[in-house]
C-alpha positions as CSV (number, residue, x, y, z in Angstrom):
1,X,18.6,-16.9,16.2
2,X,18.5,-13.6,14.2
3,X,15.0,-12.6,13.2
4,X,14.2,-11.7,9.6
5,X,14.0,-8.0,9.8
6,X,11.8,-7.9,6.6
7,X,9.0,-9.4,8.6
8,X,8.5,-6.2,10.7
9,X,6.7,-3.1,9.7
10,X,9.0,-0.8,11.7
11,X,12.8,-0.9,11.7
12,X,15.2,1.3,13.7
13,X,17.6,3.3,11.5
14,X,20.2,2.0,14.0
15,X,19.8,-1.7,13.1
16,X,23.2,-1.9,11.6
17,X,24.8,-0.3,14.6
18,X,23.0,-2.8,16.9
19,X,24.1,-5.7,14.7
20,X,27.7,-4.5,14.9
21,X,27.4,-4.5,18.7
22,X,26.5,-8.2,18.6
23,X,22.7,-8.4,18.8
24,X,20.7,-11.1,17.1
25,X,17.6,-9.1,17.5
26,X,16.3,-11.7,19.9
27,X,13.1,-9.8,20.7
28,X,10.7,-7.3,19.3
29,X,8.2,-4.7,20.7
30,X,5.5,-2.8,18.9
31,X,6.5,-4.5,15.7
32,X,10.1,-3.3,15.8
33,X,13.1,-5.6,16.4
34,X,15.0,-4.5,19.5
35,X,18.6,-5.3,20.7
36,X,17.8,-7.5,23.7
37,X,21.4,-8.4,24.1
38,X,24.8,-7.2,22.8
39,X,28.1,-9.0,22.9
40,X,29.0,-7.0,25.9
41,X,28.1,-8.3,29.4
42,X,24.7,-7.0,30.6
43,X,26.1,-6.4,34.1
44,X,29.0,-4.3,32.7
45,X,26.3,-2.3,30.9
46,X,24.4,-1.8,34.2
47,X,27.6,-0.5,35.8
48,X,28.1,1.9,32.9
49,X,24.5,3.3,33.5
50,X,25.1,3.6,37.3
51,X,28.6,5.1,37.1
52,X,28.9,6.9,33.8
53,X,26.2,6.7,31.1
54,X,24.5,4.1,28.9
55,X,22.9,4.9,25.5
56,X,19.7,3.0,24.8
57,X,17.7,2.9,21.5
58,X,14.1,3.1,22.6
59,X,12.7,4.0,19.2
60,X,10.2,1.1,19.5
61,X,8.0,3.4,21.7
62,X,5.0,4.6,19.8
63,X,4.6,8.4,19.2
64,X,1.3,9.9,18.4
65,X,1.0,13.6,17.5
66,X,-2.3,15.1,18.7
67,X,-3.3,18.6,17.5
68,X,-6.3,20.9,17.0
69,X,-8.7,23.1,18.8
70,X,-10.2,20.2,20.8
71,X,-7.0,18.3,21.4
72,X,-7.0,19.1,25.1
73,X,-10.7,18.1,25.5
74,X,-10.1,14.8,23.7
75,X,-7.0,14.0,25.8
76,X,-8.8,14.9,29.0
77,X,-11.7,12.6,28.1
78,X,-9.2,9.8,27.3
79,X,-6.8,10.0,30.2
80,X,-7.2,9.9,34.0
81,X,-5.2,13.0,34.9
82,X,-5.9,16.7,34.1
83,X,-4.0,17.3,30.9
84,X,-4.7,21.1,31.2
85,X,-2.1,21.2,34.0
86,X,0.7,20.2,31.6
87,X,2.3,23.5,30.5
88,X,4.1,23.9,27.2
89,X,7.6,22.5,27.6
90,X,6.5,20.1,30.2
91,X,5.3,16.5,30.2
92,X,3.4,14.1,32.5
93,X,2.7,10.5,33.0
94,X,-0.9,9.5,33.0
95,X,-3.1,6.4,32.8
96,X,-5.8,5.2,30.3
97,X,-8.5,3.0,31.6
98,X,-11.5,1.3,30.1
99,X,-15.1,1.7,31.2
100,X,-14.5,-0.8,34.0
101,X,-11.7,1.3,35.4
102,X,-9.0,-1.2,34.3
103,X,-5.7,-0.1,33.0
104,X,-5.3,-0.4,29.3
105,X,-2.3,1.8,28.8
106,X,0.1,4.2,30.5
107,X,1.3,7.1,28.5
108,X,3.7,10.1,28.7
109,X,2.2,13.3,27.3
110,X,4.4,16.1,26.1
111,X,2.8,19.5,25.6
112,X,4.5,21.4,22.7
113,X,2.1,24.4,22.9
114,X,-1.6,25.3,22.9
115,X,-3.5,22.4,21.2
116,X,-0.3,20.6,20.3
117,X,0.7,17.4,22.1
118,X,2.9,14.3,21.6
119,X,2.0,11.0,23.3
120,X,4.6,8.4,23.9
121,X,3.2,4.9,24.8
122,X,4.2,1.3,24.8
123,X,2.2,-1.8,24.4
124,X,-1.3,-0.6,25.4
125,X,-4.4,0.1,23.4
126,X,-4.5,3.9,23.4
127,X,-4.7,3.9,19.6
128,X,-7.7,1.7,19.6
129,X,-9.8,4.1,21.6
130,X,-8.6,7.5,20.3
131,X,-10.7,7.4,17.0
132,X,-13.9,6.9,19.0
133,X,-13.2,9.7,21.4
134,X,-12.0,12.1,18.6
135,X,-14.9,11.3,16.2
136,X,-16.5,14.6,15.0
137,X,-14.1,16.7,16.9
138,X,-11.7,19.4,15.7
139,X,-8.6,17.3,16.4
140,X,-6.1,15.2,14.4
141,X,-3.9,12.4,15.6
142,X,-1.0,11.1,13.6
143,X,1.4,8.2,14.3
144,X,5.0,9.3,13.8
145,X,7.0,6.3,12.7
146,X,9.9,8.5,11.6
147,X,10.9,9.7,15.0
148,X,13.8,7.9,16.8
149,X,14.5,8.1,20.5
150,X,18.0,7.9,21.9
151,X,18.0,7.6,25.7
152,X,21.2,8.6,27.5
153,X,21.0,7.5,31.1
154,X,23.5,8.0,33.9
155,X,25.3,10.5,36.1
156,X,27.6,11.7,33.3
157,X,24.7,12.2,30.8
158,X,24.5,15.9,31.4
159,X,28.3,16.3,31.0
160,X,28.2,14.5,27.7
161,X,25.3,16.3,26.1
162,X,25.5,19.8,27.5
163,X,28.7,21.0,25.6
164,X,27.1,19.9,22.3
165,X,23.8,21.8,22.3
166,X,23.3,25.6,22.4
167,X,20.5,25.1,25.0
168,X,21.6,25.3,28.7
169,X,20.7,21.7,29.4
170,X,21.4,22.0,33.1
171,X,18.3,24.3,33.4
172,X,15.9,21.6,32.0
173,X,13.7,20.3,34.9
174,X,12.7,16.7,35.3
175,X,9.9,16.0,32.8
176,X,10.8,19.1,30.9
177,X,11.6,19.1,27.1
178,X,13.1,21.6,24.7
179,X,13.5,21.8,20.9
180,X,17.1,22.6,20.1
181,X,20.0,21.2,18.2
182,X,22.5,18.5,19.3
183,X,25.7,18.1,17.4
184,X,24.2,20.4,14.8
185,X,21.1,18.2,14.3
186,X,17.5,19.3,15.1
187,X,16.2,17.5,18.1
188,X,13.8,17.6,21.0
189,X,15.6,16.8,24.3
190,X,13.5,15.6,27.2
191,X,14.7,15.0,30.8
192,X,13.6,11.6,32.1
193,X,14.0,8.0,31.3
194,X,13.6,4.5,32.6
195,X,16.7,3.8,34.6
196,X,16.5,5.5,38.1
197,X,19.3,7.8,36.9
198,X,19.5,11.4,35.7
199,X,19.0,11.0,31.9
200,X,17.9,12.6,28.7
201,X,15.8,11.3,25.8
202,X,16.8,12.7,22.4
203,X,14.0,12.7,19.8
204,X,15.3,13.0,16.3
205,X,14.4,12.2,12.7
206,X,15.4,8.7,11.4
207,X,17.8,10.4,8.9
208,X,19.8,11.9,11.9
209,X,19.7,8.9,14.2
210,X,22.9,7.2,13.2
211,X,25.0,10.4,13.2
212,X,23.6,11.3,16.7
213,X,24.2,7.8,18.0
214,X,27.8,7.9,16.9
215,X,28.4,11.4,18.2
216,X,26.9,10.7,21.6
217,X,29.0,7.6,22.0
218,X,32.2,9.3,20.8
219,X,31.6,12.2,23.3
220,X,30.9,9.8,26.1
221,X,33.7,7.3,25.5
222,X,36.3,9.3,27.6
223,X,34.1,9.1,30.7
224,X,33.0,5.4,30.2
225,X,29.7,5.7,28.4
226,X,28.7,2.8,26.2
227,X,25.8,1.5,24.1
228,X,23.5,-0.7,26.3
229,X,21.0,-3.3,25.5
230,X,17.3,-3.9,26.5
231,X,18.5,-6.6,28.9
232,X,20.3,-3.9,30.7
233,X,17.1,-1.8,30.6
234,X,15.2,-4.6,32.2
235,X,17.7,-4.7,35.1
236,X,17.9,-1.0,35.7
237,X,14.2,-0.3,35.5
238,X,13.5,-3.1,38.1
239,X,16.2,-1.7,40.3
240,X,14.5,1.6,40.0
241,X,11.1,0.1,40.9
242,X,9.6,1.2,37.5
243,X,6.6,-0.6,36.2
244,X,6.2,-1.9,32.7
245,X,2.7,-2.2,31.2
246,X,1.2,-4.8,30.9
247,X,3.8,-7.1,32.5
248,X,3.3,-5.6,36.0
249,X,-0.5,-5.7,35.6
250,X,-1.0,-9.3,34.7
251,X,-4.6,-9.6,36.0
252,X,-5.9,-7.8,32.9
253,X,-8.4,-5.7,34.9
254,X,-6.0,-4.0,37.3
255,X,-6.9,-0.5,38.5
256,X,-4.5,2.4,39.0
257,X,-5.3,2.1,42.7
258,X,-3.9,-1.4,42.8
259,X,-0.4,-0.6,41.3
260,X,0.4,2.7,43.0
261,X,-0.8,4.8,40.1
262,X,-3.5,6.6,42.0
263,X,-1.6,9.8,41.7
264,X,-2.3,9.8,38.0
265,X,-6.1,9.9,38.7
266,X,-7.8,13.3,39.1
267,X,-11.4,12.6,40.1
268,X,-12.1,16.4,40.5
269,X,-11.9,17.1,36.7
270,X,-14.9,16.7,34.4
271,X,-16.1,13.2,33.4
272,X,-13.5,11.0,31.6
273,X,-13.5,7.5,30.4
274,X,-13.8,5.1,33.3
275,X,-14.3,7.7,36.0
276,X,-17.4,6.2,37.5
277,X,-15.8,2.8,37.7
278,X,-12.7,4.2,39.3
279,X,-14.9,5.9,42.0
280,X,-16.7,2.6,42.6
281,X,-13.5,0.5,42.7
282,X,-11.5,2.8,45.0
283,X,-11.2,1.1,48.3
284,X,-11.8,-2.3,46.8
285,X,-8.2,-3.1,45.9
286,X,-7.5,-6.8,45.6
287,X,-3.7,-6.4,45.4
288,X,-1.0,-4.0,46.4
289,X,2.1,-3.2,44.4
290,X,5.3,-4.1,46.4
291,X,9.0,-4.7,46.0
292,X,10.3,-8.1,47.1
293,X,13.8,-9.1,48.0
294,X,14.4,-12.8,47.5
295,X,17.1,-15.0,49.1
296,X,18.4,-16.5,45.8
297,X,21.5,-16.0,43.7
298,X,19.5,-15.4,40.4
299,X,16.4,-13.8,39.2
300,X,13.3,-15.9,39.7
301,X,10.9,-16.4,36.8
302,X,8.0,-14.0,36.4
303,X,4.8,-15.7,37.4
304,X,6.2,-17.4,40.5
305,X,3.7,-17.5,43.3
306,X,4.0,-15.9,46.7
307,X,2.9,-17.7,49.9
308,X,2.5,-16.8,53.5
309,X,1.9,-19.5,56.2
310,X,1.2,-22.0,53.4
311,X,-1.5,-19.8,51.7
312,X,-1.0,-18.3,48.3
313,X,-1.1,-14.5,48.7
314,X,0.4,-13.0,45.6
315,X,2.3,-13.1,42.3
316,X,5.8,-12.2,41.1
317,X,5.7,-9.9,38.0
318,X,9.0,-8.3,36.9
319,X,12.2,-9.8,38.2
320,X,16.0,-9.2,38.0
321,X,19.1,-10.3,39.7
322,X,21.0,-7.1,40.5
323,X,24.7,-7.7,40.7
324,X,25.1,-4.0,41.4
325,X,23.0,-4.4,44.6
326,X,23.9,-8.1,45.1
327,X,20.2,-9.0,45.5
328,X,17.5,-10.9,43.7
329,X,14.6,-8.5,43.1
330,X,11.0,-8.6,42.1
331,X,8.1,-6.3,41.6
332,X,5.1,-8.1,42.8
333,X,1.4,-8.1,43.9
334,X,0.3,-9.2,47.3
335,X,-2.9,-9.0,49.2
336,X,-3.2,-5.5,50.6
337,X,-2.9,-6.6,54.2
338,X,0.6,-8.0,53.5
339,X,2.1,-4.9,51.9
340,X,4.0,-3.7,55.0
341,X,7.8,-3.4,54.8
342,X,9.4,-6.5,56.4
343,X,6.5,-8.9,55.7
344,X,8.0,-12.3,55.3
345,X,7.0,-14.3,52.3
346,X,7.9,-17.5,50.4
347,X,8.5,-17.6,46.7
348,X,7.6,-20.9,44.9
349,X,8.6,-21.2,41.3
350,X,10.4,-23.5,38.8
351,X,13.8,-22.9,40.4
352,X,12.6,-23.8,43.9
353,X,11.3,-22.3,47.0
354,X,13.0,-19.3,48.6
355,X,12.5,-17.0,51.5
356,X,11.6,-13.4,50.6
357,X,10.4,-10.2,52.2
358,X,8.6,-6.9,51.3
359,X,11.1,-4.0,51.0
360,X,10.9,-0.4,50.1
361,X,11.1,0.6,46.4
362,X,12.9,1.8,44.5
363,X,15.5,-0.8,45.4
364,X,18.1,1.5,44.0
365,X,18.3,5.1,45.3
366,X,15.2,4.8,47.5
367,X,15.1,8.6,48.1
368,X,15.3,9.2,44.3
369,X,18.2,11.7,44.8
370,X,19.6,10.7,41.4
371,X,16.6,11.7,39.4
372,X,15.2,14.4,41.8
373,X,18.2,16.1,43.4
374,X,17.4,18.0,46.6
375,X,18.4,21.4,45.2
376,X,15.7,20.9,42.5
377,X,12.9,20.0,44.9
378,X,10.3,22.6,46.0
379,X,9.2,22.9,49.6
């Protein structure tokens, strides 16, 4: 059933385009209706992302502009990694934890220059703690509800965008970003995404979003690009082994150590929120983040339990049936002693009981050659 769009405080400028593609706005995120499904088949959309390109509207992400003389100090106190290592024109994923060392958000920070940052985050509580950390400091933080984010993901993404911007897009490194124009409109283009493919995220003003959406799809049509839904995003991100806060941290007090995000924690930098708890809880992991392949012809439901020798040993979090890989997949938590590849498990859920095993992630492109080509890797 179509949701009443007037009930939401945020609306995408692309709502009419999504409706024309067949969505009933079956879901919402961050108080913005999102096109969970289109009239097109989700699996056809996945194939487009894997073989050509798919265009997602991810404007429901929340963008916070942080600026001022003490912006870096405030972000370093808030986040677990060393923000001073993010050079202008680069970005980095990091974690935000509470005083108990538990994850309360994961964020992507873009550095636009000295004392100028943009934070992209999803459903976490970063905005609840920023005022306290920033109080009395020479820093401002402003929510940008005008910005729209068009994410073009797939092996043809570069070919579609590069001829239509004066910037040499092929020179943009992974996690790099550049202010430029695209189809004559001012944008910031970032290399990244949530698909396991080479992709680019186009940040633009709401007033330019429809024109850019139409122009990207028109340029991509000859090579098979198409608009793709959030159901497609769910599949490709699970195939790519990419976590989604908080759905892949259902315990509510999960540490970065327990979900493979320890690389976002820099214990060598000065004190930051939750540092002492992270030191204390390191080595006390209750769960390990794993990928699980399930002997079933469909996705199992999130929340299904994992068993070993009749004993409950874990929990299924995000799931998808990958027609592209012809496998039922899950991102799951198990006790750390069972995290080894090949460990045999049993999934018990509403659809029945199925054999399963721990496998390497990402499920798709396990060497990450699509997003991190060998020629771009440093020794």
